[in-house]
N, C-alpha and C positions, 0 to 999 in steps of 0.2 A: 572525559566519554569514551575515551579508547579501550577502557576494560569492558564497556558494553559491547564495542564491535568484537574484541576479544571471545567474549562469552557468546556472543551470535554466533562466530565461526565455530568455535567448540561444537555448538549445540548443533551446528549444520554438518560437521563432520560425524558427530555422534550418529546422526540421521543417517547419513550415507553408509555408514557402517551397519544399520540395523537393516538396509535395505538390502545392501550387498550380500550381508549373511543369510538373508532370507527370513529374519524374525519378522520382520515387516516385509509384506507382498503385497502388489498389486492385485494380487487374487482376492487377499482377504478384505481390502478395502473396498472392492467391488461386491462382495458377497454381502458385506455390510450394508452397503447402499441398497442393495436388491432387497435385504430383510427390513430395512427400514421402511421401504416402498410398499412391501405387502403387507407387512406387519406380521409374517409368518415364515419359519425357517422353510416348512416344507414346500411353500409356494415358492420361495425365492429360489429352491434347489430344482423345483419344474423350470423353472424360466430359465436357469442356467445349466439345466442339464448336469446337476451334480446332486450326489446325496445329501441328506439333511445332515446327517452326522457328520459328513466331511466340513460343511460350513459351520456347524454348531463350534466343532474342535477347533477350527483355524479362528473364529470369532473369540474363542475363548481365551485361546493363547493371545490373539491381538490385544485383548481386553487387558491381560497381565502385562503386556510390554508398555502400555500406554499407561497402565497405573489408575484405572478408572472405567467403570462398567458403561457399555453402549446402550445395553438393552435391560429392561426388566423383564423377567420370564414368568412371573404370576399372573394368573388369570389373563393369558394372553401375551403377547410379545408387545412391548412399550418401549419406545427410545427414551432414555433419561436426558435429563437437561444438558450434562455434559457432552452426551452422543449427538444432541442435535447440534450442538456448535462445532464438534468436531467433524461431523458428516458432512455439514455445510461446506464446511471448507475444501472437505475430500471431493465434494460432488463439482465444485468450482474447479479443481485441479483435474478432474476426470474429463471436465468440458474442453479443458486448455488441452489435455492429450489428444482430443477428438479433433480441435482445431489445429494440431500441429501434422495431423495425419491427412490433413487436407490443404496442403500446400497453396494450391492455386488461390485461396481465398488469401492470401499474404501477399501474393506478388501484385506490385503496380502496374497500371496498365502501361507506362511508359517510366523509366527512373527519370528521363530528362525533366518531366512536366510534373512531377508530384514530388510534395516534400512532407516526410512524417514526422511530426513532432511528439515527443512524450513530455508532458507535462505534470508538475507537482506542486503547482499551484493554482490558485483562482487566476484565470487570464481575463477577469471583468474589470480589471483596472490594475494601474500600477505598471512597473516597467516591462512586465511581460506583455500586458496588451498593445501597449505603446509600440514595442519591437514588431509583434505580429502585423499589427496593423500598418504599421511603415513597409512591412514586407511585402503584404497584399497590393499596397499602393504603388511599389516600384516593380513589382513580378506580376502583373495581373494574368499572365499564361501560365503560372503556375497553381497545381492544385493542393492548396495548403491543407493538411489533415492532422489534427491534435486528437491525442488521447491520454487519460490518466495511467499510469501504470504502476503494480508494486515495484518497490527498488530492484530486486532480484531478475523482474522480467525487463527492466530497462536495461540493463549489463547485457542480458542475452539477447534482447532486441537490436542493441545496437551492434553488438558481435554479429547478428547475422543480416543485417542492414535493413531490418523490418523496420526500425526506427533510424532517422537520419540524425535528430540531434534530440538530446533530451535537456531539460532544465529542471535541476533538483538541488536541493540543498544537502542531500545524502550523496556524499563520493566516495568511492572505493577507495581502499588502501592503495599505496602505490604499487605494490606489487601486482595488485590486480590490473591497475592501469597499464602497468609495462606488459604484463600477460596478454591483454584482449587490445593492445595497441590503440588505448584510447587516450584522446587529448581531453584537457580540463580548462576552462577559463572563468574565473570569478567575475561575476557581471554585477549585482547588486544585492542589497541587503534589506531584510524586513524584520518587525520585531514579532515575535511569539504571542498571540492573543488567546484571551479565553472567552469563550462563546457561552452564553447563560442566557437562561429565560429571563425575561423583563420581569416575571413574579417572583423572581429568586430574592432571598432576603441581602444578596449582594448587590443585586443590579444598581443601586441607588449609589454605589460608592464610586469613585473618580478610577480607582485600580482595585486589583485584588493580589492578593499574596498566596503563596504555596500552601500557607498552614490555613487561609481562607478554605481553599479547594480541598482539601486532605479529607472530608467527608462526604465528597460528592462523589457519583458515579460518572466516570469517564466514557464516552461514547466515543469508540474509534472507527475509521473506515479502513477497509483492507487495502482499497486502492490509494494512490496517491501517496501522501508522504504522512497518511495519519499516524502508522506504528513507528514512524522514527521521530516523529514530534513527541509521542508519548515515551520513547526510550529516552530523550532528552531531557524530559521533565522528572522522570523517576528517579534518579538522585535527590533532587530538590524536595520532592513529596515525601520520600522514605524519611528524611529528615523530620519529619512532623508528626511519626507514629507510624501506623500499621501501612503495609501497601495499600495504595488506591484500589477499590473496585474499578475494572475496566473490563467492557465490554465490545467485543470487535462485531462490526455490522457489516454487510455487503449492500451498501446503500449508495445514492448519490450525495452530494454535498447538499443541496436543498433538504432532501428528506434527513438526512442527519442532523441538520440545524433546526428541522420542525421536531424531531424527537427531543431535541434538548430542551424546548420549549415545554413540550407537554410531560416531559418526565422531571422537569426542574434539575436537568443533568448539565454537564458540561462537556465541552470539545474543544481542543487547542487546535488553534489553526494560525494562520500567518495574517501580515497587516493587509494583504491585497483583500482578502474576505471582506471589508469594510466596504468594499464597490459593490457586494451582493445586497439586497434588499428582501429581508425574509421577516415577515410580521413576527413579533414578538421575542427575536433574537437581541441581545446585547452584547458587543463585544467591548472588552475591557482588557486594558495592558496589564501587564505583570509588575508590581511593585516589588522593591527588595533586591530579588533575583533575576532581574529580566534575561531573558535569553535573545540572541539576535543571530537570526539564520542568513547565512550567506548562500546565495542562490549561485550555481555555476551551470555553465554550457558544456556538454558532454557528448563527444563524438568520436568516430573511429576514424583514424588517419587514413586509413584505407577506403573509405567513402568517397567517391569522386562524383559524386552527383552534382551537377552545376547549379541546383538549385541550393543546396547545402553551402557551396563556396559562396555565392551570392549573400545568404543569409550570414554567413558570417565576416565577412567584409563590413555590413550592415551593424552588425553587434559590437565590432571593434570600435566604431564610430561613436556608440552611446553608451558605451561601458561608463559604468561610475568609476570614476577618477580616484574616489575615496577608497575604493576596496581593495585591498592588498592582493597581489599576486601569489603570495605565498599559499603552498598547499600544506 
């Protein structure tokens, strides 16, 4: 699995070089969003007060760099399928920039009475629900706020104290932990599960194999741990033929599972999801090459929020003794 982490870091470094060199610019990305909104280069230029030719040239350069067309320019301007996927993520990124420019939204009312928890698993059941319920019982005056975050946002959120503690199976390498002064504590394990439609031909089985799933479309949520789970599964799926069809979606967990039913697709999740009740969904374990997920608590050692210290004391008392402390 380490090779996939290295590949991800290489891709990230390449992206940084493209941005720093100006080959991919925020200007061209915003212009592409404007063209997609107006379906017209001229109107996008008028809105942004930039010439149509400048927008057209920059977007053409952007398309050359990313390797696919964002727009079809025959009989008007139409966003391509690849463009829709690309621009939906870019729109989300621009929204995050807007949020970052409004820091008052991110500030807690008082650090003493608020605990922000980043989760990457369902808290409807299992260890995570147990620990959060116990914390609320013993700390009734602390405002507990939880949210799902993409892995890269977890690290930056912990660094800036926007997140006090994260519960995640995806921990950064030792070098990153040391650089960001982050602490990590293994807590519990869950098995990876496959969510399928009850009408799927595999639904009546007691378990599924990677070979069973190789011809399915995999639906992946951008938030939470969906992308990380998919990365763990890829080596097993690639042993059984062509790379799987993967669609990334900006939806909640319940909507994702509902789409699994409608489309007879598959989504990877953890065993805690069995606590959710979604009509038409069947959760099956993976036979042959099961994947065990070890969830960790992750926090900054420079975070002195008293509520965090209270939670950490509680976590240590209920930590699964069978989970190894080795990272």
